[in-house]
Legacy VTK file of the C-alpha trace (Angstrom):
# vtk DataFile Version 3.0
C-alpha trace
ASCII
DATASET POLYDATA
POINTS 345 float
16.658 -3.434 -9.807
18.799 -4.920 -7.366
18.758 -1.853 -4.564
14.699 -1.206 -5.692
14.158 -4.870 -5.234
16.228 -4.230 -1.186
14.414 -1.496 -0.482
10.527 -3.697 -1.215
12.351 -6.610 0.888
13.283 -4.382 3.451
9.642 -2.644 3.281
7.342 -5.322 3.382
9.433 -6.905 6.783
8.167 -4.039 8.998
4.990 -3.477 10.623
3.089 -0.730 9.753
-0.816 -1.219 10.691
-2.867 1.507 10.018
-1.913 4.537 12.797
0.746 2.694 13.840
3.063 3.514 11.401
6.210 4.966 13.263
8.886 1.731 12.006
8.223 2.233 8.767
8.732 5.923 8.388
11.566 5.612 10.180
13.097 3.437 8.148
12.552 5.634 5.027
13.808 9.190 6.789
17.233 6.728 7.094
17.260 6.009 3.519
16.642 9.655 2.745
18.824 11.165 5.141
20.411 14.243 2.653
18.685 13.592 0.089
15.928 15.742 0.938
13.959 18.008 2.795
12.211 15.925 5.376
9.406 16.293 8.409
6.810 15.002 9.612
3.199 16.782 10.235
0.869 15.521 12.382
-0.952 12.634 11.391
2.194 11.146 10.490
2.566 11.692 6.846
6.535 12.093 5.959
6.536 14.816 3.956
10.129 15.242 2.029
10.275 17.934 -0.198
13.424 17.427 -3.123
14.953 20.417 -5.054
15.022 19.602 -8.767
17.297 21.443 -11.617
14.903 24.294 -11.933
11.031 24.886 -10.730
8.246 23.385 -12.281
5.570 25.226 -13.662
3.279 23.613 -11.432
3.486 22.696 -7.982
4.270 18.916 -8.354
3.917 15.826 -5.243
4.779 12.171 -5.712
2.626 10.358 -2.965
2.268 6.259 -1.858
1.265 5.278 1.408
2.979 3.738 4.417
0.439 1.814 5.959
-1.083 -2.026 5.624
-3.963 -3.894 6.279
-3.483 -6.021 9.633
-5.469 -6.182 12.770
-5.559 -4.220 16.472
-5.834 -6.695 20.041
-9.039 -5.958 21.545
-9.212 -8.240 24.889
-7.619 -10.704 26.506
-10.103 -13.818 28.036
-8.893 -15.691 30.965
-7.181 -18.434 29.060
-4.541 -16.188 27.486
-6.581 -16.104 24.102
-6.389 -12.356 21.847
-9.529 -10.563 21.099
-9.399 -8.610 18.387
-10.480 -6.509 15.165
-9.261 -5.892 11.597
-7.835 -2.825 10.531
-8.607 -2.116 6.938
-10.680 -4.431 4.437
-9.449 -8.155 4.988
-11.431 -10.537 4.183
-12.224 -13.074 6.460
-11.412 -16.566 4.678
-7.972 -15.643 3.967
-6.948 -15.209 7.601
-7.676 -18.610 9.498
-4.520 -20.697 11.190
-2.299 -18.049 9.724
0.743 -17.455 12.395
1.022 -13.046 13.308
2.981 -10.621 14.985
1.648 -8.858 17.276
2.636 -5.511 19.352
6.203 -4.103 19.940
7.765 -7.312 21.153
6.646 -9.289 17.865
5.028 -11.500 19.893
4.093 -14.613 17.587
0.732 -15.650 17.425
-1.715 -17.695 15.080
-5.489 -17.129 14.547
-7.585 -19.759 15.456
-11.117 -20.725 15.099
-13.627 -23.621 16.477
-12.133 -27.384 14.408
-14.473 -27.962 11.566
-15.658 -31.841 13.623
-17.097 -29.505 16.810
-18.878 -26.749 14.054
-22.330 -27.639 13.140
-23.625 -27.686 9.746
-24.361 -24.065 9.252
-20.848 -22.833 10.762
-19.187 -25.070 8.290
-21.024 -23.258 5.210
-20.759 -19.210 7.048
-18.406 -16.996 6.434
-16.696 -16.806 9.578
-16.548 -13.480 11.271
-13.806 -11.818 12.988
-15.263 -11.699 16.232
-15.706 -15.373 16.822
-11.838 -15.959 16.338
-8.952 -15.594 18.275
-5.232 -15.070 18.295
-2.568 -17.744 20.296
0.110 -16.474 21.367
1.618 -19.950 23.347
-0.555 -18.276 26.608
-1.939 -19.884 28.693
-3.257 -17.431 31.689
-4.161 -13.715 30.735
-1.662 -13.184 33.157
0.993 -14.711 30.757
-0.936 -12.380 27.567
-0.760 -9.910 29.760
2.971 -9.660 29.813
3.352 -9.526 26.758
1.166 -7.222 24.156
-1.387 -5.224 25.025
-4.395 -4.400 24.280
-4.841 -1.411 21.323
-1.423 -3.264 19.848
-1.028 -4.456 15.869
-0.595 -7.261 14.697
0.260 -7.676 11.101
0.981 -11.469 9.012
4.003 -13.073 10.055
4.624 -13.949 6.117
8.320 -13.649 4.769
9.337 -12.042 0.980
10.792 -14.519 -1.410
10.950 -15.236 -5.482
9.202 -17.211 -6.774
8.471 -18.669 -10.638
9.200 -16.436 -14.159
10.285 -13.489 -12.298
7.616 -13.291 -9.622
7.432 -12.225 -5.940
5.264 -12.973 -2.246
5.327 -10.657 0.050
3.409 -9.066 3.280
2.429 -4.961 3.042
3.549 -4.779 -0.688
0.880 -2.847 -0.795
1.906 -0.075 -0.970
5.424 -0.302 0.081
6.310 -1.552 -2.972
5.042 2.186 -4.539
7.257 3.825 -1.339
10.396 1.705 -2.527
10.347 3.284 -5.999
9.937 6.806 -4.277
12.475 6.562 -2.336
14.744 4.991 -4.823
13.754 8.521 -7.814
14.752 10.740 -4.373
17.704 9.246 -4.058
18.671 10.135 -7.152
18.483 13.382 -9.257
15.852 14.938 -10.848
14.223 17.113 -13.327
11.934 19.150 -11.783
11.292 20.816 -7.494
9.178 17.575 -6.458
7.627 17.009 -2.866
6.423 13.623 -1.779
4.764 12.218 0.764
4.618 8.686 2.196
1.030 8.944 4.461
-0.272 7.176 6.758
-3.877 5.846 7.480
-4.323 4.812 3.896
-6.431 2.043 4.694
-9.183 3.088 7.314
-10.390 5.965 4.923
-7.275 8.245 3.437
-7.223 10.330 5.960
-3.451 11.109 6.394
-3.428 11.881 1.929
-6.406 14.184 3.763
-3.983 16.485 5.647
-0.836 16.075 3.356
-2.711 17.253 0.275
-4.441 20.384 1.875
-0.456 20.823 3.313
1.344 20.445 0.588
-1.303 22.441 -1.834
-0.143 20.548 -5.146
-1.322 22.148 -8.771
-0.580 17.899 -9.793
-0.305 14.823 -8.079
0.563 11.470 -8.907
-0.612 8.844 -6.696
1.636 5.419 -6.634
-0.620 1.984 -5.885
-0.840 -1.102 -6.356
-4.732 -2.504 -7.701
-6.385 -5.585 -7.518
-5.394 -8.629 -10.077
-7.481 -11.343 -11.068
-5.746 -12.782 -13.486
-5.799 -15.777 -11.997
-8.083 -18.962 -12.304
-11.767 -19.126 -12.179
-12.014 -16.206 -13.173
-13.255 -15.031 -16.866
-10.517 -12.753 -18.607
-13.811 -10.147 -19.193
-13.595 -9.680 -15.500
-9.273 -10.141 -14.305
-9.720 -5.868 -14.052
-5.713 -6.115 -14.940
-3.162 -8.679 -15.017
0.910 -9.141 -13.859
3.837 -8.514 -16.997
1.342 -5.878 -18.734
2.803 -3.006 -17.098
1.454 -0.065 -15.030
-1.804 0.031 -14.362
-3.541 3.711 -15.298
-6.985 3.883 -14.100
-9.707 6.185 -15.044
-12.516 6.156 -12.607
-12.931 3.699 -9.452
-14.376 3.927 -6.721
-13.663 7.003 -5.527
-11.797 9.278 -8.062
-12.805 10.277 -11.458
-9.106 10.732 -12.990
-8.308 13.695 -15.052
-8.286 12.628 -18.727
-5.577 14.783 -20.132
-3.370 13.630 -17.263
-4.439 9.146 -18.181
-3.843 10.574 -22.211
-0.155 12.378 -20.855
0.780 9.296 -19.397
-0.235 6.521 -22.455
1.638 9.106 -24.545
4.870 8.838 -21.745
4.974 5.026 -21.649
4.158 4.810 -25.600
7.641 7.568 -26.690
9.483 6.014 -24.111
8.444 1.810 -25.446
6.796 1.427 -21.244
4.125 -0.899 -21.390
1.413 0.374 -20.399
-2.203 -0.845 -19.505
-5.626 0.743 -18.548
-7.969 -0.627 -15.447
-10.800 -2.460 -17.569
-13.698 -1.697 -14.602
-14.710 0.293 -12.109
-13.438 -0.763 -8.710
-11.802 0.196 -5.260
-9.854 3.171 -4.441
-7.098 4.773 -3.125
-5.073 8.561 -1.569
-6.561 9.685 -5.429
-9.901 10.071 -3.504
-8.682 12.775 -0.549
-6.220 14.391 -2.536
-7.946 15.119 -6.396
-10.865 17.173 -4.215
-7.851 18.941 -1.609
-8.220 22.990 -1.888
-10.446 24.245 -4.566
-8.857 20.802 -6.167
-6.238 19.095 -7.388
-5.542 17.329 -11.097
-4.889 13.997 -9.965
-3.302 10.974 -11.118
-2.850 6.905 -10.540
0.709 4.656 -11.325
-0.558 1.745 -9.615
1.019 -2.243 -9.459
-0.998 -4.492 -10.871
-1.354 -7.163 -7.243
-2.658 -10.422 -7.065
-4.647 -11.531 -3.515
-4.672 -7.925 -1.703
-4.934 -7.156 1.814
-3.674 -10.845 2.163
-0.237 -12.415 3.722
0.628 -12.955 0.086
0.744 -10.595 -2.044
1.968 -11.038 -5.564
3.860 -8.729 -8.115
5.866 -9.140 -11.078
9.892 -7.177 -10.833
9.293 -6.366 -14.434
5.989 -4.618 -12.928
7.792 -2.570 -10.916
10.615 -1.774 -12.942
8.132 -0.777 -15.564
6.018 1.596 -12.955
9.639 3.570 -11.322
10.651 3.715 -15.168
6.826 5.451 -15.564
6.820 7.379 -12.582
10.413 8.936 -13.939
9.293 10.169 -17.439
6.096 11.786 -15.655
8.657 13.572 -13.066
10.090 16.082 -16.314
6.923 17.123 -16.547
7.310 20.935 -17.639
4.657 23.715 -18.498
1.350 23.680 -19.933
-0.317 21.191 -18.076
-1.988 18.386 -21.106
-5.433 19.600 -22.400
-9.006 18.682 -21.348
LINES 1 346
345 0 1 2 3 4 5 6 7 8 9 10 11 12 13 14 15 16 17 18 19 20 21 22 23 24 25 26 27 28 29 30 31 32 33 34 35 36 37 38 39 40 41 42 43 44 45 46 47 48 49 50 51 52 53 54 55 56 57 58 59 60 61 62 63 64 65 66 67 68 69 70 71 72 73 74 75 76 77 78 79 80 81 82 83 84 85 86 87 88 89 90 91 92 93 94 95 96 97 98 99 100 101 102 103 104 105 106 107 108 109 110 111 112 113 114 115 116 117 118 119 120 121 122 123 124 125 126 127 128 129 130 131 132 133 134 135 136 137 138 139 140 141 142 143 144 145 146 147 148 149 150 151 152 153 154 155 156 157 158 159 160 161 162 163 164 165 166 167 168 169 170 171 172 173 174 175 176 177 178 179 180 181 182 183 184 185 186 187 188 189 190 191 192 193 194 195 196 197 198 199 200 201 202 203 204 205 206 207 208 209 210 211 212 213 214 215 216 217 218 219 220 221 222 223 224 225 226 227 228 229 230 231 232 233 234 235 236 237 238 239 240 241 242 243 244 245 246 247 248 249 250 251 252 253 254 255 256 257 258 259 260 261 262 263 264 265 266 267 268 269 270 271 272 273 274 275 276 277 278 279 280 281 282 283 284 285 286 287 288 289 290 291 292 293 294 295 296 297 298 299 300 301 302 303 304 305 306 307 308 309 310 311 312 313 314 315 316 317 318 319 320 321 322 323 324 325 326 327 328 329 330 331 332 333 334 335 336 337 338 339 340 341 342 343 344
């Protein structure tokens, strides 16, 4: 687990907003040299073919996305402030006053807005709009700001990876660098069957990388490693908590983009029970992930999502529990041992 947690920490500190995943991909490549055959496609997906002890009965793909939500610079004011927009689904309420890193030079900045005492009563009662905010990088003029950043540069949260409490970790971009780390860990070891692992791009803006990758790989069965929103926090009724930290990986039956293969869900549940791995079913039909694109590729792909429960998703402080990470890694490894006929539907 120490190696896996180190991978997650390293990956969480690398900027990789949707469409700008190059640094994440380079790190992953470095970790996988000599462990598999790798190629990068036109959308930046890293496609890794790992040789197993023998060929499986069904072509298998395991997938996680490299990109994270973040920001894109859309303008620079005469006073040196940066106008920006969000990339992916970010609640504007979580970004005010947060530190960020902008562009390839990782220029430090702070997202600011009008002080409360200067706001009207109506402004104080409304959710802030992103177009009213700006990134302050400490520049005194447009010219100074332009010497540090360019239009189109990406921005990410400036948030450290830390351990806290009883086995919790928090950090930026754990959605879905934790899934990427699990795949790296598996590729670095021995697997029973030939498997294609894919690190995809642009999940946060519409599962675009997965669409291209699934078409090329043409799997029969796909396992999507993800994170999913856990709401086991104060103020949320138990019936609305969806999933909970400390209860193991989350298997989805249906979300807003996919109805998952029921045979694979049962197979995963049975495998977890047989291996004494804790597992939970997502309690509700919410969200979506790369499975949305994968399961309808070509003539269809039997698809399963295995997700880590994560608090405060798409914020500077995603929170996971170490025991869930271990269980998700163990369940995925067990599922990679699948052979023979597909589970009955």
